[in-house]
C-alpha positions in Angstrom: -127.9 -34.4 -96.9 -128.7 -37.3 -94.6 -125.1 -38.5 -94.8 -124.1 -35.1 -93.7 -126.2 -35.1 -90.7 -125.2 -38.6 -89.9 -121.6 -37.5 -89.6 -122.4 -34.8 -87.2 -122.6 -36.2 -83.7 -125.5 -35.3 -81.5 -124.9 -33.2 -78.5 -125.6 -35.0 -75.3 -127.1 -38.4 -74.8 -125.1 -40.1 -77.6 -123.2 -43.1 -76.5 -119.8 -44.1 -77.4 -121.0 -46.9 -79.5 -123.4 -44.7 -81.6 -120.5 -42.2 -82.2 -118.3 -44.8 -83.3 -120.7 -46.6 -85.5 -122.0 -43.3 -87.0 -119.2 -43.1 -89.7 -120.0 -44.4 -93.2 -116.1 -44.9 -93.7 -115.9 -47.4 -90.9 -115.7 -47.5 -87.2 -113.3 -45.3 -85.2 -111.3 -47.2 -82.5 -111.1 -45.8 -79.0 -108.0 -43.5 -78.4 -106.6 -45.7 -75.5 -106.8 -48.8 -77.7 -104.9 -47.1 -80.4 -102.4 -46.0 -77.9 -102.1 -49.5 -76.5 -101.4 -50.9 -80.0 -98.8 -48.2 -80.7 -96.6 -49.5 -77.6 -94.2 -52.1 -78.8 -94.5 -55.4 -77.2 -91.6 -56.7 -75.3 -90.1 -59.5 -77.3 -90.2 -62.8 -75.6 -86.6 -64.4 -74.8 -86.3 -68.1 -75.0 -84.7 -70.0 -72.1 -81.7 -71.1 -74.3 -81.0 -67.4 -75.2 -81.4 -66.2 -71.5 -78.9 -68.9 -70.4 -76.5 -67.9 -73.1 -76.4 -64.3 -72.1 -76.5 -65.0 -68.3 -73.7 -62.9 -66.5 -73.3 -60.4 -69.2 -73.6 -56.8 -68.4 -75.6 -54.6 -70.7 -73.8 -52.3 -73.3 -75.5 -49.3 -72.1 -76.8 -48.2 -68.6 -79.0 -45.4 -67.7 -78.8 -43.5 -64.4 -80.2 -40.2 -63.0 -77.5 -37.9 -62.0 -77.9 -35.6 -59.0 -78.7 -32.0 -60.0 -76.3 -29.2 -59.0 -73.9 -29.8 -56.1 -76.0 -32.5 -54.5 -74.0 -35.5 -53.2 -75.0 -38.8 -51.9 -74.9 -38.9 -48.1 -73.3 -42.0 -46.5 -75.4 -44.2 -44.5 -75.0 -43.6 -40.8 -74.1 -46.5 -38.7 -75.6 -47.4 -35.2 -72.3 -46.3 -33.4 -72.5 -42.9 -34.8 -76.1 -42.4 -33.6 -75.5 -43.9 -30.0 -72.3 -42.6 -28.2 -70.4 -45.2 -26.3 -71.1 -45.2 -22.5 -74.7 -43.8 -22.9 -76.2 -47.0 -21.5 -75.0 -49.4 -18.8 -76.2 -53.0 -18.4 -77.1 -54.1 -15.0 -75.0 -57.1 -13.9 -77.9 -58.5 -11.9 -81.2 -58.0 -13.8 -79.5 -57.4 -17.3 -81.6 -54.2 -17.9 -80.2 -51.2 -19.6 -79.7 -48.1 -17.4 -79.2 -44.6 -18.7 -75.7 -43.6 -17.6 -76.8 -40.2 -16.2 -79.6 -41.8 -14.2 -77.1 -44.5 -13.0 -74.8 -41.8 -11.7 -77.5 -39.8 -10.1 -78.6 -42.9 -8.3 -75.1 -43.3 -6.8 -74.4 -46.5 -9.1 -77.4 -48.4 -7.8 -79.7 -50.0 -10.3 -83.0 -48.2 -10.2 -84.9 -51.4 -11.4 -83.6 -54.2 -9.2 -81.6 -52.3 -6.6 -78.3 -53.9 -7.3 -75.3 -52.1 -5.7 -72.4 -51.6 -8.0 -68.9 -51.2 -6.5 -67.5 -47.9 -5.8 -63.9 -46.6 -5.7 -62.4 -45.1 -2.7 -62.8 -41.5 -3.7 -66.4 -42.1 -5.1 -67.2 -43.6 -1.7 -65.9 -40.5 0.1 -68.2 -38.2 -2.1 -71.2 -40.5 -1.3 -70.7 -40.3 2.5 -69.0 -37.0 3.5 -70.2 -33.3 2.9 -69.0 -31.9 -0.4 -65.3 -30.6 -0.4 -64.9 -31.5 3.3 -62.4 -34.4 3.0 -58.9 -33.9 3.9 -56.7 -36.9 3.2 -53.8 -37.9 5.5 -50.7 -40.1 5.0 -51.4 -40.3 1.2 -47.8 -40.6 0.3 -47.2 -43.8 2.2 -46.0 -46.6 -0.4 -45.7 -50.2 0.2 -42.4 -51.9 0.2 -41.3 -55.4 -0.6 -40.1 -56.9 2.6 -39.9 -60.4 1.4 -38.6 -59.7 -2.2 -41.6 -61.8 -3.3 -41.6 -63.0 -6.8 -44.1 -64.9 -8.9 -43.4 -66.8 -12.2 -44.0 -63.7 -14.1 -43.1 -60.5 -12.2 -41.9 -59.3 -8.8 -44.1 -57.8 -6.0 -42.5 -54.3 -6.6 -43.3 -54.3 -10.3 -46.9 -55.5 -9.5 -47.3 -52.6 -7.1 -46.0 -50.1 -9.4 -48.2 -51.2 -12.2 -51.2 -51.1 -9.9 -50.4 -47.5 -8.6 -50.3 -46.5 -12.3 -53.6 -48.1 -13.2 -55.6 -46.9 -10.2 -53.9 -43.7 -9.2 -53.8 -45.0 -5.7 -50.7 -45.5 -3.6 -52.4 -48.1 -1.3 -55.6 -50.0 -1.1 -56.9 -47.7 1.8 -57.6 -44.1 1.8 -57.8 -42.2 5.1 -58.6 -38.7 6.3 -61.1 -36.4 8.0 -64.2 -34.7 7.0 -67.8 -33.8 8.0 -71.0 -35.4 7.7 -74.0 -33.0 8.0 -71.6 -30.6 9.7 -70.4 -33.2 12.3 -66.6 -34.2 12.4 -65.8 -37.7 11.3 -62.6 -39.8 10.6 -63.0 -41.9 7.5 -61.0 -45.0 6.2 -62.3 -46.3 2.9 -60.9 -49.5 1.0 -60.6 -49.8 -2.7 -61.1 -53.2 -4.1 -59.4 -52.1 -7.4 -56.0 -52.0 -5.7 -54.9 -55.7 -5.4 -58.4 -56.7 -4.3 -58.3 -54.3 -1.4 -55.9 -56.6 0.4 -54.4 -55.7 3.7 -50.5 -55.2 3.8 -48.2 -53.4 6.0 -48.9 -49.8 4.7 -52.7 -50.6 4.8 -52.4 -51.4 8.6 -50.1 -48.4 9.3 -52.4 -45.9 7.7 -55.4 -47.3 9.6 -53.5 -47.2 13.0 -52.3 -43.6 12.3 -56.0 -42.5 11.5 -57.1 -44.0 14.9 -54.3 -42.2 16.8 -55.3 -38.9 15.2 -59.1 -39.6 15.8 -58.1 -40.1 19.5 -56.2 -36.8 19.5 -59.1 -34.9 17.8 -61.8 -36.7 19.9 -64.0 -37.6 16.8 -65.8 -40.8 15.9 -64.4 -43.1 13.1 -66.1 -44.8 10.2 -64.2 -47.7 8.3 -65.6 -48.8 4.9 -64.3 -52.3 4.2 -64.1 -53.9 0.8 -61.3 -56.4 0.9 -60.2 -59.9 -0.1 -58.2 -60.3 3.1 -54.4 -60.3 3.9 -52.0 -59.6 1.2 -50.1 -62.7 0.4 -47.3 -60.8 -1.2 -46.1 -59.8 2.3 -46.7 -63.1 4.2 -46.4 -62.9 7.9 -46.1 -59.1 7.8 -49.6 -58.8 6.4 -51.0 -61.2 8.9 -49.6 -59.2 11.8 -51.8 -56.3 10.6 -54.8 -58.2 11.9 -53.7 -58.0 15.6 -52.2 -54.4 15.0 -55.4 -52.8 13.8 -57.6 -54.6 16.3 -55.5 -53.4 19.2 -55.7 -49.8 17.9 -59.5 -49.9 17.7 -59.6 -51.3 21.2 -57.9 -48.1 22.3 -60.5 -46.1 20.5 -63.3 -47.9 22.5 -61.5 -47.3 25.9 -61.5 -43.6 25.0 -65.3 -43.6 24.6 -65.1 -42.8 20.8 -67.5 -44.7 18.7 -66.4 -46.9 15.9 -68.9 -47.6 13.0 -68.0 -50.3 10.4 -69.5 -50.4 7.0 -69.2 -53.7 5.1 -69.6 -53.5 1.2 -69.2 -56.0 -1.6 -66.9 -57.9 -1.2 -65.5 -58.1 2.4 -63.7 -61.3 3.2 -60.6 -62.8 4.8 -58.4 -61.3 7.4 -60.2 -57.9 7.2 -63.6 -59.1 8.3 -61.9 -61.5 10.7 -60.2 -58.5 12.5 -61.0 -54.8 12.9 -64.1 -54.8 10.5 -66.1 -56.9 13.0 -65.1 -55.4 16.3 -67.1 -52.1 15.8 -69.7 -50.6 18.0 -72.2 -50.6 15.1 -71.8 -52.8 12.1 -73.6 -51.8 8.8 -73.7 -53.5 5.4 -75.0 -52.6 2.0 -77.6 -54.9 0.4 -76.4 -58.0 -1.4 -72.8 -57.8 -0.4 -70.6 -60.8 -0.2 -69.4 -61.2 3.3 -67.4 -64.0 5.1 -64.0 -65.4 5.8 -63.6 -67.7 2.9 -65.2 -67.8 -0.4 -68.4 -70.0 -1.1 -66.5 -72.2 -3.5 -63.7 -72.7 -1.0 -66.3 -73.7 1.7 -68.1 -76.1 -0.7 -64.7 -77.8 -1.7 -63.7 -78.3 1.9 -67.0 -79.3 3.4 -68.3 -81.3 0.4 -71.7 -79.8 1.1 -74.0 -77.5 -0.8 -74.5 -74.2 0.8 -77.9 -72.8 1.5 -79.4 -70.0 -0.9 -78.2 -66.5 0.0 -75.3 -67.8 2.3 -72.6 -65.2 3.0 -74.7 -62.1 2.0 -75.5 -59.1 4.0 -79.1 -60.3 4.5 -77.8 -63.7 5.8 -75.5 -62.0 8.2 -78.5 -59.8 9.4 -80.6 -62.9 10.1 -77.8 -64.5 12.1 -76.9 -61.4 14.2 -73.5 -60.6 12.5 -74.4 -57.1 11.4 -76.7 -54.6 13.0 -78.5 -53.2 9.8 -78.5 -53.5 6.2 -78.7 -50.0 4.7 -79.3 -48.8 1.1 -76.7 -46.6 -0.3 -79.1 -43.7 -0.6 -79.8 -44.0 3.1 -76.2 -44.2 4.3 -75.8 -40.5 5.1 -78.9 -40.0 7.1 -78.4 -43.4 9.0 -74.7 -42.6 9.9 -75.6 -39.0 10.8 -78.4 -40.3 13.1 -75.7 -42.6 14.9 -73.4 -39.5 15.3 -76.1 -37.4 16.8 -76.9 -40.2 19.3 -73.2 -40.2 20.2 -73.1 -36.5 20.8 -76.2 -36.8 23.0 -74.6 -39.6 25.0 -71.4 -37.5 25.4 -73.2 -34.5 26.5 -75.1 -36.6 29.1 -71.9 -38.2 30.4 -70.3 -34.9 30.8 -73.2 -33.4 32.7 -73.2 -36.4 35.1 -69.4 -36.0 35.6 -70.0 -32.3 36.5 -72.7 -33.1 38.8 -70.4 -35.7 40.6 -67.5 -33.2 40.9 -69.9 -30.4 42.3 -71.3 -33.0 44.8 -67.8 -33.9 45.8 
């Protein structure tokens, strides 16, 4: 009977040790210990045996297959996640700019204020009222008066390739439009066309614009971005300096204002002729301005140029330009100049009427 009671475990308060030691037939091992012993131990492999089987593939391989119609998805590359042209790197501060923000800011870096170059029609959209521009003399195409030929191609072939690449017939676009409702004659250079160089057709289109501005009695704005005279036309190109300057002199004699806007870059025969004889000369910030390039000047003079030499700010300090204007402020600044012109014209007309009445 005592043995029987010893086999019955007491309810509550009995420790594991007492329960295990209470059996007369021996001790009962814990369950987890029995399970641990039931698991086969991994056999040890000697270094010699491991080296012998090195590089061998196992006879059987186990894998979990996808259930149903599931298929493994290919990894997405970075190019798929980020479309091309979404970001633009600033050439000055090296910061990334969101492309839409860049366009809305008129291609000016919002972080450092660096002004990127604009094409001719982009410049027209920045300055004039929307859909107000009417281009003139768009079909004039340059010739090859000297049969100029380089070691690789002729001037005519080069011109044809440039027209196909840029969609322009010449390095300058001319026409009429409005700025805040006020009429304005506009000439815009495009540096993408042979560096905005001035040739025979360039000068002819500019002179024709001046003549029509005289007929319409409207002010003229010229946006200059050029590398100078076009070497492919030799003396014919250099003659355009005198031709355009004389035309703008007629504009001044007629009492019509001429506003010149210098943008990056403006050098050579353009800045040495009509671009520097305006009534008001404006410039965009940081633009490269001058007759010859900085490297050419250093090579000739054998001297190191001062910091900021041949920039808009340098020209402003030395009285070569009247004002450096941010691209966002171009429209209001030019509109203000046009309003001042209209006021002066109205005052002059009033004086002329008074004189005529007095006489």
